N, C-alpha and C positions, 0 to 999 in steps of 0.2 A: 503572763503568758500561760498560768492554769486557770481555766476555765469552766465553771460549774459545769456544764452540760457537756462537758467535751473528753472522751478519750487521752490516755496518753503514751506512748513508749517510752520504755526506760531502756537504757544503752550503758550497761556495767563497763564504769571502767574498772578502776582500782576498789570498786564500791564492798564487794566481798572479801578481798585481798584483808583490808580494815578494819572491816566489820566483824568475821568470822575468823579474823587474826590466819590468816591462810597465808601459805607461801607465796612473794611475788613473783614475776617474772623472774626474775633476777636471782632469787632464792633458788628456783628450779634450776637454773643454769648454773648455779653454784653446787647444788645435788649431783648433776653431772660431770664437773669440770674434779669432784673427788675422785673418780675414777681415771681422771685420763692423766697418761703419763708426761711429764713436766714438757718432756718437745713437742707433745699435741696442746697440750695446754695455751703452751704461747702463741698460738693462731687466733686465740681465742679473741677477736677486734672489741666485742661492746659486749661486758659481761647484763647488759640488760636488754639482749636479745637472747628471746630463748628459741627464736628461729636458729639464729647463729650456732650458736652453741649444741643443739641438736643435731645440724648437721654435720657438725666436726665432730660429734660422738660418734654418729653413724659411719662418715667417710673414715675416720683412724679406725674402726674396726673395734670403739672399746666395749662398744655392747650391739644389740639386734635392736629392733622396733618393739619387740615384746618386752624385751627387759626396760628400756627408756618409757615406758607405759607403766610399767612396775614400779618404777623409780618413782614419778611424777602422781601416782595415784595414791602410794605409800606416803607420802609429802602430802596430800591432802588430808589424807586421814587419821594424821597424828596433828595436825595442827587445830582442827576445825572447833571452836569456841562459839557461844553466844548465838547459836541457833537457835533459840526462842525467841532473840528478839525480831527475826522474820516471820513468827507464824501468823501472825495478822496481815502480813502484807500482800498476800496470794489471794486472801479474802478479800478481794475488791473486784467491781466490775468497771472501776473506771481506768483501769490499765489495760492496754490490746495486745501490748505484746512488749516480752524484753528480750532485751540484744545482747548476748556472754561471748566475751572471748577464752574465759576461764574454762578447765577443764574437768572441775568437780562436779558432781551429782547433787549437792543439795538441793536446790529450790524444785528439785523434783521430790525428794525424797520428802520434803517437807510437808508436802501437797500435792500429792501428785493428782486426784480426782478434779483439780484446779487447774493443774498446768500440762501442756500439749506438749512435748517437746518434739521440736525439728530439728533435722540435722541435716548437713550437705549433701548427705549419699539419700535422703528419701527419694523415692522414683516420682510420691506423686504427693502434695500438698493440697488437703480440701480448700476449698473456696468459703466454705460455713465451719468456724471450729468453736465452740461458746465458750470452753476454756481461755485461759491468760497464755499466749503464744510465747513459748520459750526455746528463741531460737539460738543454738548453739553452734556458733559460729567457726569454730575451730573442733566440731566433735567433741568426745569426753573419752574418759576415762573406760567404758565401759570395751571398750575391742580397741585394741593398738593400731589393728590397719583401718580405723576408722576415726583415729585422734591426729589432727595437722600438726603437726609442734616443730616441723623441719624447716628452714628455707624451701627445699625441695617439693614438700606437700603444701606448701602456702601457692607455690605454683600452679601446682597440680590444680587447686580450688579456682584460681583465677583465669587457667586456661582453658580445662576440661568444659565439653560441652554436657558431662551429667550433671553438675554441678550448678548450671546458668540458672535452673528455674527456681532453685534455691534461692539465690541471691538477689533471681528479678523479685522475690517477693518479699524480701527484706525491703528493696529499695521503694518497691509499693506502699508498702507499710509506712514506711520514713516520710512518703508523699504525701500519705491520708492523714495520719495524725502527728501532732506536736510528739520532738522528741525530746528527751532531755538525756543529755549523756554525762554520769555521774562521777565526778572524781577523776578526771583525766589524769593520770603521772604522764607529766610532758619526757621524763626520758623513756619514757615504756616505747621503743622505736617500732616494737610488734606492732602495739596496738594501735598506735600511729598511722600505719601502711596498710594494718585492715581496715580502718576510720577512713582512709585516704581509698581505697580500694573499690568500700559499699560505695562510698559521696560522690565518687567520681560520677557514678551512674545515676546519681537521683537526679531528676528534671525539677522538681518544686522543692526549693530548699530554703523555705521562708519560714517554718518553724523548726530550726534546730537549732537547740541551746544546751549550754555545757557548763561545769565546772572542774576545776583543777585543783587538785591538792600538792604542786608543784611550790614550794619556798621562791625558790629560781626562777622567773615567767622567761623561757627561752623566745626570744624575738619570732625568731627564724621561724619556730613551732607554732608559734600561736598566728605568726601571718598564714602561713603554710595551712590553718584549719581555717581561719577566715577567710580564705579563700574556697575551702569548701562551702561555705555556709555555716559555719560553725559559728555560732553569737555567743560569748563567754558573759554569764550572766554577774553583776555587780554587787553578789551576796554575798554575807558571810556564812560559812559551814550553819551553823545555828538557825541562821534566817531562812537557810535553803529545807531544812528540816524542818522546820516548823511550817513552811509552807506548806509542803507532801503531804504534812497529817493532817493540815485543815483543807485538803485537797479530796485526799482519801479516805478520809473521816474517820481514821483508824486511832486507835492509841500505838504508834508507830516509835515506839521511844529509844531512839537511834543515840540518841545521848547518851543513856547510860552504858551501851557496849562499847563507845569510843572514846568516852568523859577522858583519857588520858591523852588522847591525840588530838583533840580538837586547836587546831588552829586560828586565834584571831588573825580574819585577813580580808578583805576585799579583793573581788576578783575583777577582772577589766572585761569592756564591750571588745 
């Protein structure tokens, strides 16, 4: 998959969640449900879906969008660790773009001069960008009105014309460069939904690869992703990071940060 003379895109699944010990979407959902009355909490259909939980949080008048944003921001601030692992990750000319559905500000804070953050609400995206392009697919915690966390928010992302140029650009990046989707959590229904929305509009799906961290391989979800052109790599986790280190030519000491979390397994095609 990785050729020495090419650039790649990296699509972050639950990669940062594990390496930096950030809260998962399930963890963020639990942060919100703690404030809900039992009568409202019972309507949470899937704790793995922050979209659904956030929508219920707002519809049930548990809190405002501003309060929701502050809670998620606080969760990231109190859980980030091992940030130094990524110091050299962005010092690289072989990474074309990074796509993230997380709301944190970690990557741009690590090396702001090397990263150009792009969000769905940007009115204009330059054609030529020298930095690594960081596409924050759901916005981030900088402003509550620019963070897309609920079901209704995601519907707006998909339907409103003002976001079309952003997602067209994301699809163009995926068509032009090999894309590695790192560490898909097959239980993260929001991530799968975002991935499906983006990849359905990608014309050239020849170079889209992925790994999964899920112990239980959900056949229907795997089949759904295969139908979108996603090819699961037959690598163990250690093999993947070894290949990335060699390709990027950096001391990407990822094993040190997630030593206790590595599960020896083979991924499926």
